[in-house]
Each structure stands twice: as C-alpha cells, then as structure tokens.
C-alpha positions in Angstrom: 8.1 2.9 17.7 5.9 0.5 15.4 2.9 1.4 12.3 -0.9 0.1 13.1 0.1 -1.2 9.8 2.8 -3.7 10.8 0.5 -6.3 9.9 -0.2 -6.0 6.4 3.2 -6.4 5.1 3.7 -8.9 2.7 4.4 -12.4 3.4 8.0 -13.0 5.1 10.5 -15.6 4.9 10.2 -17.6 8.0 13.3 -17.6 10.2 14.6 -18.0 13.6 12.9 -21.0 15.7 10.4 -21.0 13.3 12.4 -22.5 9.9 10.3 -24.6 7.3 10.3 -28.2 8.6 8.8 -31.2 7.1 6.0 -33.3 8.6 2.8 -35.2 8.4 1.0 -32.0 7.4 3.1 -30.8 4.8 3.7 -32.6 1.1 6.4 -31.7 -1.2 6.1 -29.8 -4.4 7.6 -29.8 -7.5 10.4 -28.0 -6.8 11.5 -30.3 -3.7 10.2 -27.1 -1.6 7.7 -28.4 1.9 4.8 -26.5 1.2 2.5 -26.4 4.1 -0.4 -24.4 1.9 -1.1 -20.8 3.0 -4.1 -19.7 4.8 -6.6 -17.4 2.6 -6.9 -14.1 4.5 -10.6 -12.9 3.4 -9.7 -9.6 1.8 -10.1 -6.2 2.6 -12.4 -4.3 2.0 -14.8 -7.1 1.1 -17.0 -6.8 -2.2 -20.3 -4.6 -1.5 -23.1 -3.8 -4.0 -24.4 -1.8 -1.5 -21.3 0.7 -2.0 -20.9 0.0 -5.7 -24.4 1.4 -5.5 -23.8 4.3 -3.7 -21.2 5.5 -6.1 -23.1 5.2 -8.9 -25.7 7.1 -7.7 -22.9 9.5 -6.5 -21.3 9.7 -10.1 -25.3 10.0 -11.2 -26.0 12.8 -9.2 -23.0 14.7 -9.9 -22.0 15.8 -6.1 -18.9 13.4 -6.4 -17.6 16.9 -7.6 -19.2 19.8 -5.5 -18.3 21.8 -2.0 -20.7 20.5 0.7 -22.7 17.7 -1.2 -25.9 16.5 0.5 -23.6 12.9 1.0 -21.4 14.3 3.3 -24.9 15.8 5.3 -25.9 12.3 5.0 -23.1 10.2 6.7 -22.4 13.0 9.4 -25.8 13.0 10.4 -26.0 9.0 10.7 -22.7 8.9 12.8 -24.6 12.0 14.7 -27.7 9.5 15.5 -25.4 6.8 16.4 -23.8 8.1 18.8 -26.9 10.0 20.2 -28.7 6.9 20.7 -28.9 6.6 24.7 -31.4 9.5 25.6 -31.0 9.3 28.9 -26.9 10.2 28.9 -25.3 13.3 28.4 -23.5 12.1 25.2 -26.9 14.1 24.1 -26.1 16.7 21.2 -23.2 14.7 19.4 -21.7 17.4 16.9 -19.9 15.3 13.8 -16.9 16.8 12.2 -16.2 14.6 9.0 -12.6 15.5 8.1 -9.5 13.5 5.7 -8.0 11.6 8.0 -8.0 9.8 11.9 -4.2 11.6 12.1 -6.1 14.8 11.2 -8.9 14.1 13.4 -6.0 13.4 16.6 -4.5 17.0 15.7 -7.5 18.9 15.3 -9.4 17.3 18.6 -5.9 18.4 20.4 -5.8 21.8 19.1 -8.7 23.0 20.4 -8.2 21.2 23.5 -4.8 22.7 24.2 -6.0 26.6 22.3 -6.0 28.5 25.6 -2.5 26.8 27.4 0.1 26.5 24.0 2.7 28.9 24.2 2.0 32.6 23.0 -1.7 32.7 24.7 -2.7 35.6 26.8 -5.0 33.4 29.2 -5.2 32.6 33.1 -5.0 29.0 32.3 -1.6 29.6 30.7 1.5 28.0 32.8 4.6 30.3 33.8 8.1 28.9 35.0 8.1 30.0 38.6 12.0 30.4 37.6 11.3 32.7 35.5 12.1 31.2 32.2 8.9 32.4 30.6 6.0 30.4 29.6 5.9 26.6 29.9 4.1 24.2 27.4 0.7 22.1 28.2 1.5 18.6 29.2 -1.1 16.0 27.6 -1.3 12.6 29.4 -1.0 9.7 27.0 -0.5 5.7 27.4 3.0 4.8 26.9 1.7 2.2 24.4 -0.3 4.0 21.9 -0.1 4.6 18.2 3.1 6.8 17.7 1.2 9.1 15.7 -1.0 10.5 18.7 2.6 11.4 20.0 3.9 13.4 17.4 0.8 15.6 17.1 1.4 16.1 20.7 4.9 17.3 20.0 3.8 19.2 16.9 1.6 21.8 18.3 3.8 22.5 21.1 2.9 20.6 24.0 4.7 17.9 25.8 3.5 13.7 26.1 3.6 12.8 29.6 3.8 9.0 29.4 1.9 6.9 32.0 1.8 2.8 32.0 -1.3 0.4 31.1 -3.2 -1.1 33.2 -2.1 -4.6 34.5 -2.2 -7.5 32.1 -4.2 -5.0 29.8 -3.7 -1.9 26.6 -5.2 0.8 27.6 -4.1 3.7 30.1 -4.4 3.2 33.8 -6.4 5.9 35.3 -4.3 5.6 39.1 -0.9 6.1 36.7 -3.0 9.4 35.1 -3.4 11.0 38.3 0.2 10.3 39.7 1.5 11.7 36.7 -0.5 15.0 37.3 1.2 19.0 37.4 -0.1 22.1 37.2 1.0 21.5 33.2 -1.8 19.6 32.7 -3.9 20.4 30.1 -5.7 17.1 28.7 -5.5 13.4 28.5 -5.7 11.4 25.5 -7.0 8.0 25.8 -6.7 5.2 23.5 -9.5 2.0 23.2 -7.0 -0.4 21.7 -6.6 -4.2 20.4 -10.4 -4.6 21.7 -10.3 -3.2 25.4 -11.9 -0.3 26.3 -10.5 2.0 28.6 -11.7 3.1 32.2 -13.1 6.6 30.5 -15.4 6.3 32.9 -13.1 7.2 36.3 -11.0 9.1 33.6 -13.5 11.2 32.9 -14.2 12.2 36.6 -10.4 12.5 37.0 -10.7 15.4 34.1 -13.9 16.9 35.2 -12.6 17.1 38.4 -9.2 18.7 37.7 -10.4 20.8 35.0 -8.5 18.9 31.7 -9.9 17.7 28.7 -10.7 13.9 28.1 -9.9 12.9 24.3 -10.7 9.6 23.2 -9.2 7.6 20.4 -11.7 5.3 18.9 -9.4 5.2 15.7 -9.5 1.2 16.7 -13.0 0.7 17.8 -16.0 1.9 15.9 -19.4 0.7 17.3 -18.1 -0.6 20.4 -20.0 0.2 23.3 -20.0 0.6 27.6 -22.9 0.2 29.3 -25.3 0.7 26.4 -23.3 3.9 25.4 -21.1 4.0 22.3 -17.2 4.9 22.6 -16.6 8.0 21.8 -18.9 10.0 24.3 -17.1 9.6 27.1 -14.7 12.5 26.6 -15.2 15.9 25.7 -13.7 15.4 22.4 -13.3 11.9 20.3 -11.4 11.1 17.5 -11.9 8.6 14.5 -10.4 6.9 11.4 -11.8 5.7 8.6 -8.4 4.8 7.0 -7.4 2.2 4.6 -7.5 -1.1 7.1 -10.2 -0.3 9.8 -13.1 -1.6 10.2 -15.3 1.4 8.9 -12.7 2.4 6.0 -12.9 4.5 3.2 -9.3 4.5 2.1 -8.7 8.2 4.1 -11.3 10.0 6.4 -12.0 10.5 9.4 -14.2 12.1 12.0 -13.9 14.7 15.2 -17.1 14.8 17.8 -17.9 16.4 20.5 -20.6 17.1 23.3 -19.6 20.6 23.7 -21.1 23.5 21.9 -18.4 25.5 22.8 -15.4 23.0 21.6 -17.5 22.6 18.1 -17.3 26.6 17.9 -13.6 26.3 18.3 -13.3 23.1 16.1 -15.2 24.9 13.2 -12.7 28.3 13.6 -9.9 26.0 12.7 -11.4 24.2 10.0 -13.5 26.8 8.0 -11.1 29.1 5.7 -14.8 29.3 4.7 -14.7 26.6 2.7 -14.0 22.8 4.7 -9.7 22.8 5.1 -9.9 19.0 5.8 -12.2 18.2 4.2 -13.6 14.0 3.8 -13.9 13.4 -0.1 -18.0 13.2 -1.4 -16.9 9.6 -2.2 -15.7 8.5 0.8 -18.9 9.6 2.6 -20.7 7.5 -0.4 -18.8 4.4 0.7 -19.0 4.9 4.6 -22.8 5.1 4.7 -23.6 1.4 4.1 -20.7 0.5 6.7 -22.1 2.8 8.8 -25.9 1.4 8.3 -24.9 -2.2 9.2 -21.9 -1.4 12.3 -24.0 -3.1 14.7 -24.7 -6.5 12.8 -20.9 -6.1 11.5 -19.8 -6.4 15.3 -22.0 -8.8 16.0 -20.7 -10.9 13.9 -17.1 -10.4 14.6 -17.6 -11.3 17.8 -19.2 -14.5 16.7 -16.2 -15.2 14.7 -14.0 -14.6 17.4 -15.9 -16.8 20.0 -15.5 -19.6 17.7 -11.7 -19.1 17.3 -11.4 -19.3 21.1 -13.6 -22.1 21.7 -11.7 -23.9 19.0 -8.2 -23.2 20.3 -7.8 -21.8 23.5 -7.7 -25.1 25.2 -4.7 -26.6 22.9 -3.0 -23.0 23.1 -2.8 -23.0 27.0 0.6 -21.1 27.1 -1.3 -18.0 24.9 -3.6 -15.7 26.6 -6.4 -14.8 24.5 -8.3 -11.7 25.1 -11.7 -11.9 27.1 -14.8 -12.0 25.0 -17.4 -12.3 27.1 -17.5 -9.0 29.8 -20.6 -7.5 31.7 -22.1 -4.5 30.1 -19.4 -4.0 27.6 -19.7 -5.0 23.7 -15.9 -5.0 22.2 -14.5 -4.4 18.4 -11.5 -5.5 17.3 -8.9 -3.6 15.0 -6.4 -5.6 16.3 -6.5 -9.1 18.3 -3.7 -9.2 20.5 -2.3 -12.9 21.5 -0.5 -12.9 24.8 2.6 -15.5 25.2 3.1 -16.6 28.8 5.5 -15.0 30.9 9.3 -16.2 30.3 7.9 -18.4 27.5 11.1 -18.1 25.7 9.5 -18.0 22.0 11.2 -16.2 19.2 8.1 -13.4 18.7 9.9 -12.4 15.6 10.3 -15.6 14.2 7.1 -16.6 15.2 5.1 -13.9 13.0 7.2 -14.0 10.3 6.1 -17.1 10.0 2.6 -17.2 10.3 2.9 -13.9 7.7 4.8 -16.7 5.6 1.8 -18.8 5.7 -0.8 -16.0 4.7 -1.5 -15.1 8.5 -2.0 -11.6 8.7 0.2 -11.3 12.3 2.6 -8.1 13.1 4.1 -6.4 16.2 2.4 -5.0 18.8 3.5 -0.9 19.4 6.8 -0.4 21.2 7.1 1.7 24.4 9.1 4.7 24.5 12.6 3.8 26.5 14.4 7.3 28.2 13.0 10.9 26.6 14.6 13.7 26.7 13.0 15.9 29.1 12.6 18.3 26.0 10.1 15.8 24.4 8.2 14.8 27.4 8.6 12.5 30.2 8.0 8.6 31.0 6.5 8.6 34.0 5.8 5.2 34.5 5.6 2.1 31.8 6.4 -1.7 33.8 3.1 -3.2 32.8 3.3 -2.0 29.1 6.9 -3.1 28.2 5.6 -6.3 29.9 2.7 -6.7 27.6 4.7 -5.5 24.5 7.5 -7.9 24.9 5.1 -11.1 25.3 2.7 -10.4 22.8 1.8 -10.6 18.9 -1.4 -9.7 16.9 -3.8 -10.7 14.4 -5.4 -8.2 12.2 -9.6 -8.0 11.9 -9.6 -9.6 8.8 -9.3 -12.5 10.0 -12.3 -12.8 11.6 -14.4 -11.5 8.6 -14.5 -15.3 6.7 -17.3 -17.7 7.2 -17.4 -20.5 9.6 -15.2 -22.6 7.8 -12.0 -20.2 7.4 -12.3 -19.7 11.4 -11.9 -23.4 11.6 -9.2 -23.4 8.7 -7.9 -20.3 10.8 -7.8 -22.3 14.0 -5.6 -24.9 12.4 -3.1 -23.2 11.5 -2.8 -21.3 14.3 -2.7 -24.5 16.1 0.0 -25.6 13.9 2.3 -22.7 14.8 1.4 -23.2 18.6 3.0 -26.8 18.1 5.4 -25.4 16.3 6.6 -22.8 18.7 6.4 -25.1 21.8 8.3 -27.7 20.0 11.1 -25.2 19.0 11.3 -24.1 22.5 11.5 -28.0 23.8 14.7 -28.4 21.5 16.4 -25.6 22.3 19.5 -26.7 24.5 
C-alpha cells in the first residue's frame, strides 16, 4: 500500500508518455533545455502571525514545559464545542482526548472498541472456535481502499482486518458490502472519510447499532466536514483525528480521539493515564492548533470556493477526467487529497503523468493501493472490484494547491490543461 504522503515527494523526472517536448508554450534556456516554467505551489503550512503570537505567549508563560498546561485544556474545549454544535443531535457530550498522533488515535480507538473481544479476555462476547481451536480473534471491517496504517493497527492488536469494497464510483466503504462481510467475530467497523467523500455513516451507524458493533470514524482527512449540519466524527461511537505535518489542521504531529460514550471515554482513560498522559500532545502543538481550529470554517469555505473555481476553469476542457462533485445537498466537504479519475480505458500512463506533473511543481501522487490476496492469518478480502477499478484510473492532488489566491488557481488550471493535452496527445500518437 502507498502512504498518504506520496504527493509530498520531490519533483521527479518526467518519463514514459510524458517526455519534455518542444511547443509553443515552451522556451529554451541557456543550456539548450526546454523550460516550461514551474507551478509555484502555495507553501504549507502557511505563515501565520496568530500562530507566532500563540507560541510567544506560551514561551513567556512557561507552559511549554509543564504537565497539563492550560493551552491543552483550551484546545480540548475548543474541539468539544465544535463537535457539540448541534444541540438536537445525539452527539451531545463529545469527550476529547488529545494524543501524540493520528496513528496513535486510530490504535487507541481500536483498543477501546475491541477490549472485550481480544484473545485472552474472559467475556461473553469472546468468540470460540467451534472446532475446539480456542478463542477466535475479533474482526474489524474496513475499506479495501484505505490508509495502510489503519490495517497495521488492527493487526497489531491481534484482530483481523476484513476488507470490503467501496461504493461504486467512490472512495468510502459500501454499507451493503459491510453487511455481507459480517461473521460472529465481527466487533467493529472502521470507516474513513477519504478524498473529500463523506462515508455513508448514517446507514453504517444504524447497521452497527443493530448488530452490537462499534463504529469508528477516521476523520483524519476531513476536519470541519459536515453532514446534515452535523460534524463528521460524531456519527460513530469513536472517532480518530490527525494533526500531522501535511494535514489541513497541522502541528507537525498530534491527534485526538473523541467519543460521545461515557463508558468508552473511561476505558480510553485507562489506556492513557499512568497517571501522567502516556500519549500526550505537546503544549507547543496545542498552541499552534488553536488559531487553526478557530478559523476552520472560513478555511473550509475558502477551499471549496477555490475548488469550484478550478473545476469551472478546466472541467469542460478535460472531458476524459472526472472531477469531484463539489455541490452535494446537506454536505460540506473537505479535501485533503483531490482525486482526478480518468475515463475507463483511457490508456494513459498514470505513473508518467504523475511524474511529469510533479516535475512541473504540481504536488501530484498516487492513490492508496488495494490489497491482493491475504493470508487467512492476516485477514480476508471480501470484495474489492470497485476499489481496484478506481485505483487503476486515479491520481491525486494535494490540498495545498487550493490554498492560493485566484491567480494561483488560474495558473494551476493552465498547468493542468497543458498536462491533459499532453496526455491525450501521447495516447493518440500510440501505434
């Protein structure tokens, strides 16, 4: 599987179907090389005087070097108020545990969800092998298309991942596939909101409630996204958040686990309290996150406005590329990665396209990969037809491209237009 961070790679030399070619838009530099100019991607994280002010204040107070500083409490309360914004929802009373990373958040959420089902536990929910082979490990249903670290966390705890397909044409897991994958060993469902697409957490929540499973939302890519006026991360029993170095909310590292279930919150505390915090976020990380959370909604609005501008500028000129849907009733989307899907059978060298885009300064990358066959001791793949089809036709842009001004978006559209023309020309010239 491929890391989330592939689009952060250094510019690669173009290859395959995308060699440097002379054209009306190019010029020759002093070395006789064709120079097409590079797209100047907005810097991430952006310079922010409010963040600098927070850091200065933290330094002066001395809280940067203390256990349980006020700035961590302030961030925790800020996130809690954001999640509890819908007074009519069942999400009231969200409890927030700040942790050292998104990976730690996923692992802790799984530990909490699976505590009664892991081998060695004496509990009526523990499943025994009917053939007399002892206790069977719990199963966690997850997407065949997902961040590989989530799968590693499932296996680390002694559980088995069960891979199910994505929704047709999409990136998030199909609730029908989840229901079809169930066994007596099923204990939890881990659902990720990916590439701006909001998973069908309403139906998944109902399914999990009816079966006695724990629904865990991975919101690492979608902070600030909403469904029906309700923040993502409040539909499952637990949610994991990330504030890693490339994320829309970034502190270099950091994360959070949130839950509306008091019992699960107490269980989480037993894993984290030693009595000091075993997986703490640092005061410095909390300080830089507070201004970002305070303007999260305006940031999301700006990102969506820039995405609309980009798609309006280029969609009609790239008919063989499928762009994300931007206007979905009752949804507010957040894009960590912006997926561009080629039409089926386009015959484009995706690796070459990505390499050329990166060489031109556009932060492009591959999507996650989908597992093939899996040994029985490491889980099972129930279905992945839709996921494999999507991966074979898709490349992604990093969210940084949407952080510039209108002129930056126009320049990006120009670069993508040229990339599209080159890709179509390369396919047309094949024998």
